[in-house]
C-alpha positions in Angstrom: 0.9 97.8 -1.3 2.9 99.9 -3.8 0.6 102.8 -3.3 0.9 102.6 0.4 4.7 102.7 0.2 4.5 105.8 -2.0 2.2 107.6 0.6 4.5 106.8 3.5 7.7 107.7 1.6 9.4 110.8 3.0 9.2 113.8 0.6 12.2 115.5 -1.0 13.8 118.2 1.2 14.7 121.7 0.0 18.3 121.7 1.4 18.7 125.5 1.2 15.5 126.0 3.0 16.5 123.5 5.7 20.0 125.1 6.0 18.2 128.5 6.5 16.0 127.0 9.2 18.9 125.4 11.1 20.8 128.6 10.9 17.8 130.4 12.4 17.6 127.8 15.2 21.2 128.6 16.1 20.6 132.3 16.1 17.1 132.6 17.5 16.4 133.6 21.1 15.5 130.5 23.2 11.8 131.2 23.8 11.2 131.3 20.0 12.8 127.9 19.4 9.6 125.9 19.5 8.3 127.7 16.4 11.6 127.1 14.5 11.5 123.4 15.5 8.0 123.0 14.1 9.0 124.6 10.8 12.0 122.3 10.5 9.7 119.3 11.2 7.3 120.3 8.5 10.1 120.8 5.9 11.3 117.3 6.7 7.8 115.9 5.9 6.7 115.6 9.5 3.6 117.1 11.1 5.0 118.7 14.2 7.7 118.4 16.8 7.9 119.4 20.5 11.0 119.6 22.7 10.8 118.4 26.3 13.7 119.0 28.8 14.1 117.0 32.0 13.6 118.9 35.2 16.4 119.4 37.8 15.4 116.2 39.7 14.8 114.1 36.6 11.1 113.4 37.5 9.3 115.4 34.8 9.8 116.2 31.1 9.0 119.9 30.7 7.8 121.1 27.2 9.3 124.3 25.8 5.7 125.2 24.7 3.5 126.8 27.4 0.4 125.1 26.1 1.7 121.6 26.5 1.6 119.6 29.8 4.7 118.1 31.4 5.1 114.4 31.3 6.3 111.9 33.9 9.7 110.3 33.5 8.5 107.2 35.3 5.1 106.5 33.7 5.1 107.7 30.0 6.4 106.6 26.7 8.4 109.8 26.6 9.9 108.9 30.0 10.8 105.4 28.7 12.7 106.9 25.8 14.6 109.2 28.3 15.3 106.4 30.8 16.6 103.9 28.2 18.1 106.2 25.6 15.9 104.4 23.0 13.5 105.5 20.3 9.8 104.8 21.1 7.3 104.7 18.3 3.5 104.8 18.9 0.9 104.5 16.2 -2.8 105.4 16.8 -5.7 106.7 14.8 -3.6 106.9 11.6 -1.0 109.1 13.3 2.5 108.1 14.4 4.3 109.7 17.4 8.0 109.1 17.8 9.9 109.8 21.1 13.6 110.4 20.6 16.1 111.0 23.4 17.8 114.4 23.3 21.5 113.6 24.2 24.5 115.8 24.2 27.5 113.5 24.3 26.6 111.4 27.4 24.3 114.0 29.0 20.6 113.3 28.8 18.7 116.6 28.2 15.2 115.3 27.5 13.2 114.0 24.6 11.9 115.2 21.2 8.3 114.3 20.3 7.7 114.1 16.6 4.3 113.5 15.0 3.7 112.3 11.4 1.0 110.9 9.3 3.2 107.9 8.4 6.9 107.1 8.8 9.4 105.1 6.8 13.1 104.6 7.3 14.0 107.9 5.8 11.5 109.7 8.0 12.9 108.1 11.1 16.5 109.0 10.2 15.2 112.6 9.8 13.7 112.5 13.2 17.1 111.4 14.7 18.9 114.1 12.7 16.5 116.7 14.1 17.0 115.5 17.6 20.8 115.5 17.3 20.8 119.1 16.0 18.4 120.3 18.7 20.5 118.7 21.4 23.5 120.8 20.3 21.3 123.9 20.0 19.9 123.6 23.5 23.3 122.9 25.0 24.8 126.0 23.3 21.9 128.3 24.3 21.5 127.3 27.9 25.1 128.5 28.6 24.0 132.1 28.2 20.2 132.1 28.7 18.3 131.6 32.0 15.2 130.6 30.1 16.0 126.9 29.9 17.1 126.8 33.5 13.9 128.5 34.7 11.7 126.1 32.8 13.3 123.0 34.3 13.0 124.2 37.9 10.0 123.4 40.0 11.0 125.4 43.2 12.9 128.5 44.1 16.6 127.8 44.7 18.5 128.9 47.9 21.5 131.1 47.4 24.2 128.5 48.4 22.7 126.0 45.9 22.5 128.7 43.2 26.2 129.5 43.7 27.4 125.9 43.6 25.2 124.9 40.6 26.8 127.7 38.6 30.1 125.7 39.1 28.8 122.3 38.3 29.6 120.5 35.0 27.0 118.5 33.1 25.6 115.5 35.1 27.2 113.0 32.6 30.3 113.1 30.4 31.9 110.3 28.4 33.7 109.0 25.4 34.3 105.5 24.0 35.4 103.4 26.9 34.4 105.5 29.8 31.4 107.3 31.4 31.3 109.5 34.4 27.9 110.5 35.8 26.7 112.2 39.0 23.7 113.3 41.0 23.2 115.4 44.2 20.4 116.3 46.5 18.6 118.2 48.0 18.5 119.8 44.5 17.4 123.3 45.6 19.2 123.5 49.0 22.7 122.0 48.6 25.3 124.0 50.5 28.6 122.1 50.7 28.6 119.1 48.3 29.7 119.2 44.7 31.2 117.0 42.0 33.4 117.7 39.0 34.6 115.7 36.0 36.4 116.5 32.8 38.0 114.7 29.8 41.4 115.8 28.6 42.9 113.6 25.8 42.9 110.1 27.2 42.5 111.0 30.8 39.2 111.3 32.8 39.4 113.6 35.9 36.7 113.0 38.4 36.3 114.6 41.9 33.8 114.9 44.8 33.8 117.5 47.5 32.1 118.0 50.9 32.7 121.2 52.8 32.3 121.7 56.5 28.9 123.1 57.5 25.6 123.7 55.8 25.6 127.4 55.0 26.8 130.0 52.5 30.4 129.7 53.9 30.2 125.9 53.0 29.3 126.8 49.5 32.1 129.3 49.2 34.6 126.7 50.5 33.5 124.1 47.9 33.5 126.7 45.1 37.1 127.8 46.0 38.1 124.1 46.1 36.6 123.4 42.7 38.1 126.5 41.2 41.5 125.6 42.6 41.3 122.1 41.2 40.3 123.3 37.8 43.0 126.0 37.7 45.7 123.5 38.6 44.4 120.8 36.3 44.2 123.2 33.3 47.8 124.2 34.0 48.9 120.5 33.8 49.5 120.0 37.5 49.6 116.5 38.9 47.3 115.4 41.8 49.5 116.4 44.7 50.1 119.8 43.3 46.4 120.2 42.6 45.5 119.5 46.2 48.3 121.8 47.3 46.8 124.6 45.2 43.4 124.1 47.0 45.2 123.9 50.5 46.8 127.3 49.8 43.7 128.9 48.4 41.6 127.9 51.4 44.3 129.0 53.8 44.5 132.4 52.2 40.8 133.1 51.6 38.9 131.0 54.0 41.3 130.1 56.8 38.5 128.8 59.2 37.1 126.4 56.6 38.0 123.0 55.3 36.7 120.6 52.7 37.0 116.8 52.3 37.2 115.2 48.9 38.5 112.6 46.6 40.4 113.6 43.4 40.8 110.9 40.7 42.6 110.5 37.4 41.8 107.6 35.1 44.0 106.7 32.1 41.2 105.5 29.7 43.6 103.5 27.5 45.4 101.6 30.2 42.8 101.6 33.0 45.2 103.1 35.5 43.3 104.8 38.3 45.2 107.3 40.5 43.5 109.1 43.4 44.1 111.3 46.4 41.7 111.0 49.4 41.6 114.1 51.6 39.7 113.0 54.7 36.7 111.7 52.7 34.9 108.3 52.7 37.0 105.9 50.6 35.7 105.2 47.0 34.1 101.8 46.3 35.3 99.5 43.6 32.5 97.4 42.0 33.7 94.5 39.9 31.0 92.2 38.4 28.3 91.9 40.9 30.2 92.6 44.1 32.1 95.3 45.9 35.8 94.5 46.4 36.3 94.9 50.1 38.5 97.8 51.0 40.0 97.8 47.5 40.4 101.6 47.4 40.7 102.2 51.2 44.0 103.8 52.3 45.4 105.6 55.3 43.5 108.9 55.8 45.0 112.3 54.9 43.9 115.7 56.2 41.0 117.5 54.5 41.8 120.2 52.1 42.5 123.5 53.9 43.8 121.9 57.1 47.5 121.4 56.4 48.2 125.1 57.1 47.1 124.3 60.7 48.5 120.8 61.0 51.8 121.4 59.3 53.0 120.9 55.7 52.6 117.4 54.3 53.1 116.0 50.8 49.8 114.5 49.6 50.0 110.8 48.9 48.7 109.5 45.6 47.4 105.9 45.3 47.2 103.7 42.2 45.4 100.6 41.0 44.7 99.1 37.6 41.1 98.6 36.7 39.6 95.6 34.9 37.1 96.1 32.0 33.6 96.7 33.3 34.9 98.1 36.7 32.9 100.8 38.3 34.4 103.3 40.8 31.9 105.0 43.1 32.5 108.3 44.9 30.0 109.5 47.5 29.5 111.9 50.4 28.4 110.7 53.9 25.0 112.2 53.4 24.2 109.2 51.1 24.9 106.4 53.6 23.8 108.3 56.7 20.3 109.2 55.4 17.9 108.1 58.1 14.3 107.1 58.4 12.9 106.1 61.7 16.4 105.7 63.1 17.5 103.4 60.2 20.4 104.5 58.0 20.3 103.9 54.3 23.7 102.3 54.8 26.7 101.4 52.7 25.5 97.8 52.0 22.1 98.9 50.7 23.8 101.7 48.7 26.2 99.3 46.9 23.6 96.6 46.4 21.3 99.1 44.7 24.1 100.0 42.2 24.9 96.3 41.5 21.3 95.2 41.0 20.4 98.2 38.8 23.4 97.7 36.6 22.8 94.0 36.4 19.3 94.8 35.1 20.8 96.6 32.2 20.3 100.2 33.4 22.5 102.9 31.9 24.9 104.5 34.5 23.0 107.8 34.6 19.7 106.0 35.1 21.2 103.9 37.9 22.1 107.1 39.8 18.7 108.7 39.0 16.9 105.7 40.6 19.3 105.5 43.5 19.1 109.2 44.5 15.3 108.9 44.4 15.4 105.8 46.6 17.5 107.7 49.1 15.0 110.6 49.1 12.1 108.2 49.5 14.0 106.5 52.4 14.2 109.8 54.3 10.7 111.1 53.3 12.3 113.7 50.9 13.8 115.5 53.9 17.6 115.0 53.8 19.5 116.2 56.9 22.7 116.4 54.9 23.7 116.9 51.2 23.9 113.6 49.3 26.2 113.4 46.3 27.2 110.4 44.2 29.6 110.1 41.2 29.9 106.9 39.3 32.8 106.1 36.8 32.4 103.1 34.5 35.4 101.9 32.5 34.5 99.7 29.5 37.4 99.9 27.0 36.3 98.9 23.4 37.1 95.4 22.4 38.2 94.3 25.9 
């Protein structure tokens, strides 16, 4: 037994050599990253390592190495690690394979596959360390390289979708106490839908947009609305002034266009939710295992871009205090109006799916991944309108 322990013990690491390799990983061009990853793994006493990134629709895990086949998110151990954000260890034929989620903050990037002859606690910690470093490396490099983006696409993207995706933040963001996560389809053909979220100190900002039409002008409208919101937010503007900024921008640059949307602010410490609804379907408030009827429904206000035609009006801001565990759901009408054989997916089915998936212990990002796939399946993967969902979950520590 003692001899077996010595054989499985992780070897000592040359720290200078490891530092040099990590520095090389930060500086190398993306397509050469697989070779650096393998050399890091060998130095850590592991046999080899492969990085897989999830595709745009979160159905496949795509390897960075050309000679390796993609893996299904639904039907593989690698997919299980991605879906559950858990480490998966598989031992066969004297070889151990470890699947570790690649996560940047709250954003699921993919998985890291590590192979080793044997693995002890030190070896597993080194696998986790390598995965954490690689998540940061991938995140930093994909901001300036199209290589990662190209590898995770399965189809050519239409121009309006390309433009809007350039504006989108990561699918998921979060910190202790709060998570915001979103999905949208059709992934390669969106034209007017978008989401936005950001964390500034103890406030989460989350928004959803739906521009009139389904063409390039719709994409331009949403892009201007998002840019206006971000510009005002970064200048410290409150919600009414933020919406006013968008109203003026659309009136000046796209006077024939308008955009519905919901803009939210959540004080993470106090649970105070403030929102402004501009002609959009009202958000849903899910508490426990039920939707609170009309909890966030208020009198409608004009879509963004219309006040210059209808006359000036001060935007109204609504407030409510959340309870720990509450989930706020923003969505566009393409979600509930998705039809198959004349039957809409519907608001009740939509909310029930969220509740049942969360009750089953699914992570918020996984709940939305499953939901958007269910909506696509309901309409035979041929959506007649963009479908976007954003879910905010408030779980303050210790409460």
